[in-house]
C-alpha positions in Angstrom: -0.1 0.2 -0.3 1.0 3.6 -0.6 0.6 7.3 0.4 -0.4 9.8 -1.9 -0.1 13.6 -0.8 -2.2 16.8 -2.1 0.4 19.3 -0.9 -1.7 21.6 -2.5 -5.3 20.7 0.3 -2.9 20.8 3.0 -3.6 23.1 5.5 -0.4 22.6 7.8 -2.2 21.3 10.6 0.8 18.8 11.3 -1.0 16.0 12.5 0.6 13.9 10.0 3.9 14.8 11.0 3.2 14.0 14.8 2.0 10.4 14.0 4.1 9.4 11.3 7.3 11.3 11.6 9.4 8.4 9.6 6.4 9.0 6.6 5.9 12.6 6.7 7.3 16.3 7.3 6.7 20.0 7.4 8.1 22.6 4.9 8.7 26.1 5.8 5.0 26.9 5.8 3.7 24.3 7.5 2.2 21.6 4.1 3.5 18.1 4.3 6.1 16.9 2.9 6.2 12.8 1.8 9.2 10.9 3.4 8.4 7.5 2.4 5.6 6.6 -0.4 5.6 2.7 0.9 5.7 2.5 4.5 5.9 -0.9 5.6 4.8 -2.3 9.5 4.7 0.0 12.2 5.3 2.8 9.8 2.3 1.9 7.4 0.2 1.3 11.0 1.4 5.2 11.5 0.6 6.3 8.4 -2.7 4.8 8.0 -3.7 6.9 11.5 -2.5 9.9 10.0 -4.6 9.7 6.9 -7.9 9.4 9.4 -6.4 12.5 11.4 -5.9 14.7 8.2 -8.6 17.6 8.4 -7.6 18.6 5.1 -7.9 15.1 4.1 -4.7 16.0 1.8 -3.3 12.3 2.6 -4.9 9.3 0.8 -3.7 5.5 0.7 -3.2 3.9 -2.9 -3.7 0.3 -3.2 -1.7 -1.5 -6.0 
């Protein structure tokens, strides 16, 4: 499962970077940066949580 982000939809809440810091970061403006598009194990679990927490719905899961 891979992660997709729509940076133009991001509102900079930062929940993704807080719950999955190995998968997401934020740029200087607070916009989401995808560090790991294909997380595994605990990072995948954290990324799924980040998808659910994103208030802008700027993060999605993509099944192969």
